[in-house]
C-alpha positions as CSV (number, residue, x, y, z in Angstrom):
1,X,13.4,-22.8,-34.1
2,X,10.1,-23.6,-35.7
3,X,10.0,-27.1,-37.3
4,X,10.2,-26.2,-41.0
5,X,12.8,-23.4,-40.8
6,X,15.9,-23.7,-42.9
7,X,19.0,-21.7,-41.8
8,X,21.2,-19.5,-43.8
9,X,24.9,-20.1,-43.5
10,X,27.1,-17.2,-42.5
11,X,29.5,-15.3,-44.7
12,X,33.3,-15.9,-44.9
13,X,34.2,-18.8,-42.7
14,X,30.6,-19.7,-42.2
15,X,30.4,-17.6,-39.1
16,X,27.1,-15.8,-38.2
17,X,26.9,-12.3,-39.6
18,X,27.2,-9.4,-37.2
19,X,23.8,-7.8,-37.0
20,X,23.6,-4.1,-37.7
21,X,20.0,-2.9,-37.2
22,X,20.7,0.1,-39.4
23,X,22.1,-1.8,-42.4
24,X,18.6,-2.1,-44.0
25,X,19.8,-3.5,-47.3
26,X,21.8,-6.3,-45.7
27,X,18.9,-7.2,-43.5
28,X,16.6,-7.2,-46.6
29,X,19.0,-9.4,-48.5
30,X,19.2,-11.9,-45.7
31,X,15.4,-11.8,-45.3
32,X,14.9,-12.5,-49.0
33,X,17.3,-15.5,-48.9
34,X,15.5,-16.8,-45.8
35,X,12.1,-16.6,-47.3
36,X,13.1,-18.2,-50.5
37,X,14.3,-21.1,-48.5
38,X,11.3,-21.3,-46.1
39,X,8.3,-19.8,-47.9
40,X,8.7,-20.0,-51.7
41,X,11.7,-20.0,-54.1
42,X,10.1,-17.1,-55.9
43,X,9.5,-14.9,-52.8
44,X,10.2,-11.2,-53.3
45,X,10.7,-8.8,-50.4
46,X,9.7,-5.1,-50.8
47,X,11.4,-2.2,-49.2
48,X,11.9,-2.5,-45.4
49,X,10.4,0.1,-43.1
50,X,12.0,0.4,-39.7
51,X,9.6,1.1,-36.9
52,X,10.8,3.2,-33.9
53,X,8.1,1.8,-31.5
54,X,9.4,-0.7,-29.1
55,X,12.6,-0.3,-27.0
56,X,14.0,-3.8,-27.3
57,X,13.6,-5.7,-30.5
58,X,14.5,-4.1,-33.8
59,X,11.3,-4.0,-35.9
60,X,10.9,-3.9,-39.7
61,X,7.7,-3.9,-41.8
62,X,7.8,-5.3,-45.3
63,X,5.7,-6.8,-48.2
64,X,6.2,-10.4,-49.1
65,X,5.2,-11.1,-52.7
66,X,4.8,-14.7,-54.0
67,X,3.3,-14.6,-57.5
68,X,0.1,-12.5,-57.2
69,X,-0.2,-13.0,-53.4
70,X,1.1,-10.1,-51.3
71,X,1.4,-10.2,-47.5
72,X,2.3,-7.4,-45.1
73,X,4.6,-8.8,-42.5
74,X,6.8,-7.8,-39.5
75,X,10.4,-8.9,-38.9
76,X,11.6,-8.5,-35.3
77,X,15.3,-9.2,-34.4
78,X,16.8,-9.2,-30.9
79,X,20.0,-7.2,-31.3
80,X,23.0,-8.8,-29.5
81,X,23.7,-5.5,-27.7
82,X,20.1,-4.6,-27.0
83,X,18.6,-3.8,-23.6
84,X,17.4,-7.4,-22.9
85,X,20.2,-9.3,-24.6
86,X,20.8,-12.1,-25.0
87,X,17.4,-12.6,-26.6
88,X,15.3,-15.7,-27.4
89,X,12.5,-15.7,-29.9
90,X,11.0,-19.0,-28.8
91,X,9.2,-18.1,-25.6
92,X,7.3,-15.2,-27.2
93,X,6.6,-17.0,-30.4
94,X,5.4,-20.3,-28.9
95,X,3.3,-18.4,-26.4
96,X,1.6,-16.4,-29.2
97,X,0.9,-19.5,-31.2
98,X,-0.9,-21.1,-28.3
99,X,-2.8,-17.9,-27.3
100,X,-4.2,-17.4,-30.8
101,X,-7.9,-17.9,-30.7
102,X,-8.1,-17.8,-26.9
103,X,-9.4,-14.3,-26.3
104,X,-6.0,-12.5,-26.5
105,X,-5.5,-10.6,-29.7
106,X,-2.1,-11.5,-31.0
107,X,-0.3,-11.4,-34.4
108,X,0.1,-14.7,-36.2
109,X,3.6,-16.1,-36.0
110,X,4.9,-17.5,-39.3
111,X,8.6,-18.3,-38.5
112,X,11.0,-17.9,-35.6
113,X,14.4,-19.0,-34.6
114,X,16.8,-18.7,-31.6
115,X,19.8,-19.4,-33.9
116,X,22.1,-16.6,-35.0
117,X,23.0,-17.8,-38.5
118,X,20.4,-15.7,-40.4
119,X,20.6,-12.2,-39.0
120,X,23.3,-12.8,-36.3
121,X,20.5,-12.8,-33.7
122,X,17.2,-14.5,-32.8
123,X,14.2,-13.4,-34.8
124,X,10.6,-14.0,-35.6
125,X,8.3,-13.0,-38.5
126,X,4.6,-12.3,-37.9
127,X,1.6,-10.6,-39.5
128,X,1.5,-6.9,-39.7
129,X,-1.6,-6.0,-37.6
130,X,-3.4,-2.7,-38.4
131,X,-3.5,-0.1,-35.7
132,X,-1.7,2.6,-33.8
133,X,0.0,2.5,-30.4
134,X,-1.5,4.8,-27.8
135,X,1.3,6.1,-25.6
136,X,1.1,7.1,-21.9
137,X,3.2,10.3,-22.2
138,X,0.9,13.2,-23.2
139,X,2.2,16.7,-23.8
140,X,0.0,18.3,-21.1
141,X,0.1,15.4,-18.6
142,X,-3.6,14.8,-19.2
143,X,-5.5,11.7,-20.3
144,X,-4.7,9.8,-23.4
145,X,-8.3,8.9,-24.1
146,X,-11.7,10.6,-24.1
147,X,-14.4,9.3,-21.7
148,X,-16.2,7.0,-24.1
149,X,-13.0,5.7,-25.6
150,X,-11.5,5.1,-22.2
151,X,-14.4,2.8,-21.3
152,X,-14.4,1.0,-24.6
153,X,-10.7,0.4,-24.8
154,X,-10.4,-0.3,-21.1
155,X,-13.0,-3.2,-21.3
156,X,-11.0,-4.8,-24.2
157,X,-7.7,-4.3,-22.5
158,X,-8.8,-5.9,-19.3
159,X,-10.8,-8.6,-21.1
160,X,-7.6,-9.7,-23.0
161,X,-5.6,-9.7,-19.7
162,X,-8.3,-11.9,-18.0
163,X,-8.2,-14.3,-20.9
164,X,-4.4,-14.5,-20.6
165,X,-4.5,-15.2,-16.9
166,X,-7.3,-17.7,-17.3
167,X,-5.5,-19.5,-20.1
168,X,-4.7,-23.2,-19.3
169,X,-0.9,-23.3,-20.0
170,X,-0.3,-26.8,-18.6
171,X,1.0,-29.2,-21.2
172,X,1.6,-26.3,-23.7
173,X,4.2,-23.8,-22.4
174,X,6.3,-25.5,-19.6
175,X,9.2,-26.2,-21.9
176,X,9.2,-22.8,-23.7
177,X,8.4,-20.3,-21.0
178,X,10.5,-19.7,-17.8
179,X,9.0,-19.1,-14.4
180,X,8.0,-21.1,-11.3
181,X,4.9,-23.1,-10.6
182,X,5.2,-22.9,-6.8
183,X,2.8,-20.1,-5.6
184,X,5.1,-19.3,-2.7
185,X,8.1,-18.6,-5.0
186,X,6.8,-16.5,-7.8
187,X,7.9,-13.2,-6.2
188,X,11.3,-14.6,-5.1
189,X,12.0,-15.8,-8.6
190,X,11.3,-12.4,-10.1
191,X,13.4,-10.6,-7.5
192,X,16.3,-13.0,-8.1
193,X,16.1,-12.3,-11.8
194,X,16.0,-8.5,-11.7
195,X,18.5,-8.2,-8.9
196,X,20.8,-10.3,-11.1
197,X,20.2,-8.0,-14.0
198,X,20.8,-4.9,-11.7
199,X,24.2,-6.2,-10.7
200,X,25.0,-7.1,-14.3
201,X,24.0,-3.7,-15.7
202,X,25.5,-1.4,-13.1
203,X,28.7,-1.5,-11.1
204,X,27.3,1.5,-9.1
205,X,25.1,0.6,-6.1
206,X,21.9,2.5,-5.5
207,X,20.8,2.3,-1.8
208,X,17.2,2.7,-2.7
209,X,17.3,-0.3,-5.1
210,X,19.2,-2.4,-2.6
211,X,16.8,-1.6,0.2
212,X,13.8,-2.2,-2.1
213,X,15.1,-5.7,-2.9
214,X,15.4,-6.5,0.8
215,X,11.9,-5.3,1.5
216,X,10.4,-7.1,-1.5
217,X,12.0,-10.4,-0.3
218,X,10.7,-9.9,3.2
219,X,7.2,-9.2,2.1
220,X,6.7,-11.5,-0.8
221,X,3.0,-12.6,-1.2
222,X,1.7,-16.0,-2.1
223,X,0.3,-16.1,-5.6
224,X,-3.5,-16.8,-5.9
225,X,-2.7,-19.1,-8.9
226,X,0.0,-19.7,-11.5
227,X,-0.7,-17.9,-14.8
228,X,1.0,-16.8,-18.0
229,X,2.3,-13.4,-17.1
230,X,2.9,-10.9,-19.9
231,X,5.5,-8.9,-17.9
232,X,4.9,-5.6,-19.7
233,X,1.2,-5.3,-20.0
234,X,0.3,-1.6,-20.3
235,X,-0.7,1.3,-22.5
236,X,2.0,1.6,-25.2
237,X,2.1,-2.1,-25.8
238,X,-1.1,-2.6,-27.7
239,X,-2.4,-1.6,-31.1
240,X,-5.8,0.2,-31.5
241,X,-7.7,0.5,-34.7
242,X,-11.1,2.1,-35.2
243,X,-11.9,1.7,-31.5
244,X,-10.7,-1.9,-31.2
245,X,-7.6,-3.4,-29.7
246,X,-6.2,-5.4,-32.6
247,X,-3.1,-6.8,-30.9
248,X,-1.2,-7.1,-27.6
249,X,2.5,-6.5,-28.3
250,X,5.9,-6.9,-26.7
251,X,5.9,-10.4,-25.1
252,X,9.7,-10.6,-24.5
253,X,9.2,-10.8,-20.7
254,X,6.5,-13.5,-20.7
255,X,6.8,-16.0,-17.9
256,X,4.8,-18.2,-15.6
257,X,4.1,-16.6,-12.3
258,X,1.6,-14.5,-10.2
259,X,-1.1,-12.9,-12.3
260,X,-1.2,-10.0,-9.9
261,X,2.3,-9.0,-11.2
262,X,0.6,-7.8,-14.4
263,X,-2.0,-6.0,-12.4
264,X,0.5,-4.2,-10.3
265,X,2.4,-3.2,-13.5
266,X,-0.7,-1.6,-14.9
267,X,-0.9,0.6,-11.8
268,X,2.6,2.1,-12.1
269,X,2.9,5.9,-11.9
270,X,5.0,5.8,-15.1
271,X,2.0,4.7,-17.2
272,X,-0.4,7.4,-16.0
273,X,1.5,10.5,-15.1
274,X,-0.9,12.9,-13.4
275,X,-4.0,11.0,-14.7
276,X,-6.2,9.4,-12.0
277,X,-6.7,6.4,-14.4
278,X,-4.5,3.4,-14.3
279,X,-2.8,3.3,-17.8
280,X,-5.2,6.2,-18.6
281,X,-8.1,3.6,-18.7
282,X,-9.7,3.0,-15.3
283,X,-9.6,4.0,-11.6
284,X,-8.0,1.6,-9.3
285,X,-11.4,0.5,-7.9
286,X,-12.8,0.0,-11.4
287,X,-9.7,-2.1,-12.3
288,X,-10.0,-4.3,-9.2
289,X,-13.7,-4.8,-9.5
290,X,-13.7,-5.7,-13.2
291,X,-10.6,-7.9,-12.9
292,X,-12.2,-9.9,-10.1
293,X,-15.4,-10.4,-12.1
294,X,-13.5,-11.6,-15.2
295,X,-11.0,-13.9,-13.5
296,X,-12.7,-15.1,-10.4
297,X,-9.5,-14.2,-8.4
298,X,-10.3,-12.5,-5.1
299,X,-7.9,-9.5,-5.1
300,X,-5.8,-8.8,-2.1
301,X,-5.2,-5.0,-2.4
302,X,-2.0,-5.3,-0.4
303,X,-0.6,-7.9,-2.9
304,X,-1.4,-5.6,-5.8
305,X,0.4,-2.7,-4.0
306,X,3.3,-5.1,-3.5
307,X,3.5,-5.9,-7.2
308,X,3.2,-2.2,-8.0
309,X,6.3,-1.6,-5.8
310,X,8.0,-4.5,-7.4
311,X,7.1,-3.2,-10.9
312,X,8.6,0.2,-10.1
313,X,11.8,-1.5,-8.9
314,X,11.9,-3.6,-12.1
315,X,11.3,-0.5,-14.2
316,X,14.2,1.3,-12.5
317,X,16.4,-1.6,-13.2
318,X,15.4,-1.5,-16.8
319,X,16.6,2.1,-16.9
320,X,20.0,0.9,-15.7
321,X,19.9,-1.7,-18.5
322,X,19.2,1.0,-21.1
323,X,22.1,3.0,-19.8
324,X,24.4,0.0,-19.9
325,X,23.5,-1.1,-23.5
326,X,24.1,2.5,-24.7
327,X,27.3,3.2,-22.8
328,X,28.9,-0.3,-22.6
329,X,27.4,-2.4,-25.3
330,X,27.4,0.2,-28.1
331,X,23.7,0.1,-28.9
332,X,23.4,3.4,-30.7
333,X,19.8,4.3,-29.8
334,X,19.4,7.7,-28.1
335,X,16.2,6.5,-26.4
336,X,18.4,4.3,-24.3
337,X,20.4,7.4,-23.2
338,X,17.1,9.2,-22.5
339,X,16.0,6.4,-20.2
340,X,19.3,6.6,-18.3
341,X,18.6,10.2,-17.6
342,X,15.4,9.2,-15.9
343,X,17.0,7.0,-13.2
344,X,16.7,9.6,-10.4
345,X,12.9,10.1,-11.2
346,X,12.5,6.3,-11.0
347,X,14.1,6.1,-7.6
348,X,11.7,8.8,-6.3
349,X,8.7,6.8,-7.7
350,X,10.1,3.7,-6.1
351,X,10.3,5.3,-2.7
352,X,6.6,6.4,-3.0
353,X,5.5,3.0,-4.2
354,X,7.3,1.3,-1.3
355,X,5.7,3.7,1.2
356,X,2.3,2.9,-0.1
357,X,2.9,-0.8,-0.1
358,X,4.4,-0.9,3.4
């Protein structure tokens, strides 16, 4: 929890309230009480707008009024039955506070807490940043950007990633962000994590996933350095406004590890469809050449292909998590059910990615 945050006691026998992401008025009442304790006793909260973007945290936009001052803010809550539960707000929030002003456009974090006594779940409150979220799924399977826009947005997208991977995290994030600092163990750490989630989320065994995990362990590369890894860096996770990327979003998977993990994730088939451009932004050669120039990392193409295969494995496991939170945890979001229906497609993409990496 941030240093100056006061908590709200639960109802009844002082137990934490059960969080219902659709009970907007209860969330608003709790939010008002929290802000009167932590911002100003005269704080007023306007109507909440629930955003449907984002598949993990529940997101509300609202106006905070204190006297004549009005702020547009965002509340994000990690639902106890959501896809990545149990959630923690501290890794993302602390990372964003340290990254502010270091070349990565991020929203300003005002408050955060890992405790459950305000909304029944971890949460953070940040600035509302202007912009829209470009998405990778186009109706005709074509490109999401025009030629000029692709170059302009692509340069900013890669520049922010390079700033992230060049960021000196030592002495700042070790206590807040998980991961390993041994360059020989970055891949093994991630494989262990996602294999664990796979077994947690599905009693059914998928031969393609089991075989992929074996291959990934046997072929794990050595990281060129240890960097802050976003974990979900792609089209769909940034805001664009008037030709500028205004914010990089969705940091819930942030960790210390191999920076090429993010690069492989950018190359996933899922983020480009039939487009020849990675994340609809650049060819593979353009991506490699520009990333090397910005980071000073000499790219091993085989290592990027490895992380692309790993990323496809990871995304397939996420689809199992979506199915599990909808079927077994009661998270009533039909997008989770929709992801579950895509598991066969993900297994086919995984087979292709492994063949290209082998």
